[in-house]
N, C-alpha and C positions, 0 to 999 in steps of 0.2 A: 504494500500499499503506499502510495506517495503522500507525505504529509509536509506542512508548513511548520516550522519550529519558531516559536517566540520566547523572549527571554525576559526576566525581571530582577534586578539587584536585590539580594538579601545582605544579610549583615556580614562582616568580615571578608568581604570581596567575593562571596559566593552567588549564585544564580539559581534561579529556579526557570523552569522551561515548561511550555506548554506546546501541545503538539494537536495539529487539526488536520483533518484530511484536506490535501492541496484544494486550494479555490475556495475553500469555505470559510467564512468570516469566524473570529473568535465567538463563542458562545455568550449569550446576554451575561448568563452567571458569573463570568469571568471578566466582564468587560470594565468592571469597577476599580481594576488594577490596571496601570500603565505598562503594557507589554511593547517590546520593542522586537523586530524583525532579527531573528538570528540565523535562520537557514531556510531555504524554500526548497522545495522538489525533492526531499529527503525520502529515500527507499527506505521503508521500515519495514524489514523483512525478519521473520522469526530466527533466522539463519545468521543475521547479521551481528556485528558488535554492539553494543550500547551506543546510542546517539545523543551526545550532550547530557549525558546522565539519565537517559530514557531506555531502559531495557525494552527492545523490541516487543518481546512477548506479553511484559506488562503493559506497554503503551496500547497494544492492539486489543488487549482485553478492556481496559480503560475506555478506549474509542468505541467499542462494541457496546459496552454498558452505558455510556454518557455521551458519547459523540466527540470527546476530547481526552486526551491525557496529560497529565502533570505530574512533573519529577517529584519523587518522594523525598521527605526531609533529609533521610541518610543518603541519597544518590545527589545532592546537591552539588554542582561542578565548582570548584576552586579555579578562577582565573586571575591569576596575579603572582607576583614574586613570592617565593617562600620566604618565611621568616625564622 
């Protein structure tokens, strides 16, 4: 499945990610948060490695259940220098 991935900054230089099927808007329940585009047209295949903190298998299950996927707290990705 092709998805568009959005990100939002969290604390300590980490990001949360939201994946929606390609071309679909961010769901209304998630629009209260300011998301910025991270990647577009990503192939979210169960046999692929995680993409930006999103496990393909988990993300596909979330998309099936609610129409979008969001990275889990323990999967947040650090983007910055190590201290």
